[in-house]
N, C-alpha and C positions, 0 to 999 in steps of 0.2 A: 649433628642431627639436622636442624632446619630453622629457617626463619619463617614465621607466619606473617603475612601482610595482606592488606586490602588496599588495592590501588585503583585509581581512576584511569580509564583507557583514554589515551590521547590520540589525536589523528586529524583526519580531514573530514569535511562535510560528507554525509552519507552518499551523496550523488557522485562525488569524486572517488570515494572508496569503491563504489561499484566499478568504475573504470579501472582502478588499480587491481581489483580482484581479477578482472579479465586478463590483465597483462602479467599477473603474478608479482607485481611490484609491492613494495611495502605500503601499507595504508594506515595501520594502527599500531600503537606501541604503548608501553608503560615504563615507568622509571624505577630502577632499583633504589633501595634506601641508601642514604649517604654512607652509613656505617658499613654496609656490605660492599658498596662500590669502592670506597677508600681502603677498607680492610683487606680486600682481595685483589686490589689493583686491577680491576676488570678492564680488559682491552676490547677494542672493536672486533667483532666477529666471535668473541668467546661464547660458548654454549652455557646457557642457564637451564638447569633441570630441576624438576620437582613435581608437584601435583597441583592441578587446577581443582580447587575445592568447591568453589561456588561462582556463579555469575549472577550479578544483580542488574536489574533494569534501572532506568532513570528515575523511577518512582521509589527506589530504595527496596523494592521487593526482590526476593531471591527468585530467579527464573530458571535456574538449573543448578544441580549439585552433582556434577560429573565425577568428582574424585578420580580423575584420570591423570596419568603421568604426562609430562610434557618435556620437550627439549627444544628450546627456542634460542636463536642467535641474538646477540646484541648488534646494534646498528654499526655500519661501517665507519661512521664519523665519531661515535662515542660508545663506550661500554656502558654508559648510564642508561641508555634507552634499549629496551628489549622488544624486539619486533614480534608481532603476532602473525603467525602464518595464515595464508589464505584459507586453508581448510578449517581452522579454528574460528576465523571470522565468519565464514559461511555457516558452519554448523550451529553456532550460538547466536547468529544474526547480530554480531557486535557492531557498535558504532562508538563514536567518541563520547557517548552519553551513558555508557555502561561502566560497571565496576567489577573487578575480579578479586576473589579471595584466593590466595596462593600459599603454597608451602614450598619454599625454595631450599632444595637439598644440596645442590652442588653448582659450582661455577668453574668452568674449564676443568671438570673432573675432580676438583678439590671440595671436600665437605665445607659447608658454610659455617656451621657452629658444631664442630665435632663433640659428641657426647652430651649436647644440650639442645633444648628447643627454646627459641626466643620469639616474643611478639615484637614485631617491628615498630619503630617509632613512626613509621609511615603506614599506620593503619587508619584507613579512611573512617571517620566517625559516622555511625549509622544516621544520626540526625542531619548530617550534611549530604546524604545520598539522595535526597528528594530534590530533583532539579526542576526549576520553574520552566525552563526552555529545553525542548528536546525535539529531535527529528528521528523518524523511524528508519530502520534498515530498509534499503531499497533493493 
């Protein structure tokens, strides 16, 4: 079945992200849980697929509930970092100050947890999603 996780978006300052979006380069990413990364021996460039369930803003409030499928690549340096594509960043106005709730179904075409659904150890606690410092999407 799948792993449910809530992750913090990592990346560059929103002004730099704007430049990366224009060039199509990677600007933002998130990290797989250690259990999934090690259990599936994720390699650079592997495809991670699942559903984007929710997007949270830096104040911890849900700003979108798309429940849409995704298929995103891991970084070329490490299979631990999953790159967010330009269209997703633009559509949800993502910055390094957002959080994503995800359901990860497959990695490189292989089911993550066949026959069961697990909540990740890497589920960002709601009380820690209220950031004191934030910059808006540019």
